[in-house]
C-alpha positions as CSV (number, residue, x, y, z in Angstrom):
1,M,-60.8,5.2,14.0
2,I,-58.4,8.1,14.3
3,K,-56.0,5.9,16.2
4,I,-56.1,3.3,13.4
5,I,-55.4,6.0,10.8
6,F,-52.6,7.5,12.8
7,I,-51.0,4.0,13.4
8,L,-51.4,3.2,9.7
9,A,-49.9,6.5,8.6
10,L,-47.0,6.0,11.1
11,F,-46.4,2.5,9.7
12,L,-46.5,3.6,6.1
13,S,-44.1,6.5,6.7
14,S,-41.7,4.2,8.4
15,F,-41.9,1.7,5.6
16,I,-41.4,4.4,2.9
17,G,-38.4,5.7,4.8
18,Q,-36.8,2.3,4.9
19,V,-37.3,1.8,1.2
20,A,-35.8,5.2,0.4
21,Y,-32.9,4.3,2.8
22,A,-32.2,1.1,1.0
23,E,-32.3,2.7,-2.4
24,N,-29.9,5.4,-1.1
25,T,-27.5,2.7,0.2
26,E,-27.5,0.9,-3.2
27,D,-26.9,4.2,-5.0
28,V,-24.0,5.1,-2.8
29,I,-22.4,1.7,-3.4
30,K,-22.8,2.0,-7.1
31,Y,-21.4,5.5,-6.9
32,R,-18.2,4.5,-5.1
33,K,-17.8,1.5,-7.4
34,N,-17.9,3.9,-10.3
35,I,-15.3,6.1,-8.7
36,M,-12.9,3.1,-8.2
37,K,-13.5,1.9,-11.8
38,A,-12.7,5.4,-13.0
39,I,-9.4,5.4,-11.1
40,G,-8.6,1.9,-12.5
41,S,-9.3,3.1,-16.0
42,H,-6.9,6.0,-15.7
43,I,-4.2,3.7,-14.3
44,S,-4.8,1.3,-17.2
45,I,-4.4,4.2,-19.7
46,I,-1.1,5.3,-18.2
47,A,0.1,1.7,-18.0
48,A,-0.7,1.1,-21.7
49,N,1.4,4.0,-22.6
50,L,4.3,2.9,-20.4
51,K,4.2,-0.6,-21.7
52,G,4.3,0.6,-25.3
53,K,0.9,-0.8,-26.2
54,V,-0.1,2.7,-27.4
55,S,2.0,5.8,-28.0
56,I,-0.2,8.6,-26.8
57,N,2.2,9.8,-24.2
58,E,0.5,13.2,-24.0
59,D,-2.3,11.3,-22.2
60,I,-0.1,10.4,-19.2
61,L,-0.2,13.8,-17.5
62,P,-4.0,14.5,-17.8
63,H,-4.8,10.9,-16.6
64,S,-2.4,11.3,-13.7
65,K,-4.1,14.5,-12.7
66,S,-7.5,12.8,-13.0
67,I,-6.4,10.1,-10.6
68,L,-5.2,12.7,-8.1
69,L,-8.3,14.8,-8.5
70,T,-10.6,11.7,-8.1
71,L,-8.7,10.3,-5.1
72,S,-8.4,13.7,-3.3
73,S,-12.1,14.5,-3.8
74,I,-13.4,11.3,-2.1
75,N,-15.3,12.3,1.0
76,I,-15.0,9.0,3.0
77,N,-17.9,9.8,5.3
78,K,-20.2,10.4,2.3
79,T,-18.8,7.8,-0.1
80,F,-18.6,5.1,2.7
81,P,-21.5,6.0,5.0
82,E,-22.1,3.7,7.9
83,N,-25.2,2.2,6.2
84,S,-23.3,1.0,3.1
85,G,-21.3,-2.0,4.4
86,P,-21.7,-5.7,3.9
87,N,-24.3,-5.8,6.8
88,N,-26.6,-3.6,4.7
89,S,-26.1,-4.8,1.2
90,N,-24.9,-7.8,-0.8
91,N,-23.8,-5.5,-3.6
92,T,-20.7,-4.2,-1.9
93,Q,-17.2,-5.7,-1.9
94,S,-16.3,-3.6,1.0
95,L,-15.4,-5.3,4.3
96,E,-16.8,-4.2,7.6
97,N,-13.4,-3.1,8.9
98,I,-13.7,0.1,6.7
99,W,-16.1,1.2,9.4
100,T,-14.5,-0.5,12.5
101,E,-11.0,0.7,11.6
102,K,-12.0,4.1,10.1
103,D,-8.7,5.8,11.0
104,L,-6.7,3.0,9.3
105,F,-8.9,3.3,6.2
106,S,-8.6,7.0,6.1
107,N,-4.8,6.8,6.4
108,A,-4.7,4.3,3.5
109,M,-6.7,6.7,1.4
110,K,-4.4,9.6,2.3
111,D,-1.4,7.4,1.3
112,S,-3.0,6.9,-2.1
113,V,-3.5,10.6,-2.5
114,S,0.2,11.2,-1.7
115,K,1.3,8.6,-4.2
116,A,-1.0,10.2,-6.8
117,E,0.6,13.5,-6.1
118,N,4.0,11.9,-6.8
119,L,2.6,10.4,-10.0
120,V,1.6,13.9,-11.3
121,I,5.0,15.3,-10.5
122,A,6.6,12.3,-12.4
123,A,4.3,12.8,-15.3
124,E,5.1,16.5,-15.5
125,S,8.8,15.5,-15.8
126,G,8.1,13.2,-18.7
127,D,10.6,10.7,-17.4
128,K,9.0,7.3,-18.2
129,K,11.1,5.4,-15.7
130,N,10.1,7.8,-12.9
131,I,6.4,7.7,-14.1
132,A,6.5,3.9,-14.0
133,K,8.0,3.9,-10.5
134,S,5.4,6.4,-9.3
135,L,2.6,4.4,-10.9
136,G,3.9,1.2,-9.3
137,A,3.9,2.9,-5.9
138,L,0.4,4.1,-6.4
139,G,-0.7,0.6,-7.4
140,K,0.8,-0.8,-4.3
141,T,-1.3,1.6,-2.1
142,C,-4.4,0.6,-4.1
143,G,-3.5,-3.1,-3.7
144,S,-2.8,-2.7,0.0
145,C,-6.1,-1.0,0.6
146,H,-8.0,-3.7,-1.4
147,N,-6.2,-6.5,0.5
148,K,-7.2,-5.0,3.8
149,F,-10.6,-3.5,3.1
150,R,-12.2,-5.3,0.1
151,K,-13.5,-8.9,-0.3
152,K,-11.2,-11.1,-2.3
153,K,-12.3,-11.7,-5.9
154,N,-13.1,-15.2,-6.9
């Protein structure tokens, strides 16, 4: 009887651990999607000002800083843990090569941080042509990373 209870307890603890693991995976995926949406929102705000859709130019610098802060604070190992790829969830748009080509992915993220730093410098100058050029360069790093490491949108 003690053996049966022990085996049952072991089975239940294993099952509960797997359920918690799955929830954590989904939470991490949702978390990183929200980070990327936030970056996209900041980019859209800056672009709206540069295109003249709105004239709230004082928003360009704080949103540029927000992009830099957000990108530079991403901890790749925690935001993209091994258990959060397409083999573990249908909710991710990430491709498996994020984990198989981790150095390449890390370098792509570093490039985005560098371009975000340039955007802040341009925003501090107030020169809209320079800001647009820097925003375009940042956008190219985002697009390059998405092309290499994210599923194509339908």
